[in-house]
N, C-alpha and C positions, 0 to 999 in steps of 0.2 A: 508183185511184191514191192517193186520200186515205186509204183504209184501210191500204194498204201503208206510207204515210208514218207514220201513227199507230202501226202495229205496230213499225216501226223505232225511232221515238221511245221507245216503251214499253220495248223491249229495251235501248236505250242507257241510259235512266234506271235501269232495274233493275241493269244492269251497273255504272254509275257510283256509284249510291247504295245499293246493296244492295237485296234484294228488297222488303222492307217500305217503306223510305224511298223507293225509286224508284216503287213502285206508288202510294204516297200522293201523291208529287209529281205524277205523271201524272194521278191522280184529280182533284186540285185544279185542275190546268191545264185538264183537260177540263170540269170544272164551271164554271170561269170563262168558258170559250169558250161553253158552253151558255147561260149566263145572258146573255152579250153578244148572242148570236144571238136569244134569246127576247125580249129587250127591243127589239131592232131589228124583229123580226117583229110584236110587239104594236103598236109605234108605226106601222108600215106599215099594219097592219090597221085601226087607228083612223083613220088618214088617209084610207084608201079609204072607210071607213064614213061619215066626215064628208062627204066629197065626194058620195057617193051620196045622203045625207040632204039636203044642200043642193040637189042636182039635183032630187030628188023633191019636196021641200017648198018650194023657193024658198030663196034665200040666207039671208034673215033668220030665217025660221021654222026652216030646217034647222040653222042655227048655234045657235039657242036650244035646239032639241030635243037636239042633240048635246051642248051644254053641260049641259043638265039630266040627260041619261043619265050623263055623266061625274061629275057631282055625286052622283047616286044611287049609282053604283058606289063612289065615295069614302066615302060615308056607310056603306054596307054593310061595306066593308073596316074602317073605323074602329070600327064596332060589334063586329065579330069580334075586333079587336085589344083593345078595351076589355074584352070578356068574358074573353078569354084572360088579360089582365093581372089581372083580378079573381080568376080561378081560381088563378093563380100566387101572388097575395097571400094567398089563403086557405090554400093549401098551406104557404106560408112561415110564416104565423101558427100553423098546426097543429104544424109542426116545432119552432118556437120554444117552444110550450107543452109539447111532449113533452120538449124539452131542459131546460126549467125544472123540470118534475116530476122528471126523472132527477137533476138537480143537487140538488134538495131531498132526494130519497131518499138520495143519496150522502152529503150533509151529515148527515142524521139517523143514518145507519149509522156515520159517523165519530164523531159525538157519543157514540153508545152504546159504541163501542170505547174511547173516551177515558175514559168513566166506569168502565169495567171494570178 
């Protein structure tokens, strides 16, 4: 039933907005729904995991362990993000250097043309 509803929505969007615009609209709506469901699912999994840890290790120790694991995952995510930001900064600096060299070369050519 959900697939039929989705297919009907897709056809209506394509008809109303044109093929490209309708498909893009449906894609972004589907992506938004996917992210919403994924966030809810992850939160539910974490809640179950926390409950099991507290049950197995006792409330205080389980809470501390769960907190530590959350912190550890956060640090890993931030390290990945930091490395990615550094790589992007390096690429940006390389591009800026290339642009500067191209501009200097272009100015040199213009000066030679002006002298002639």
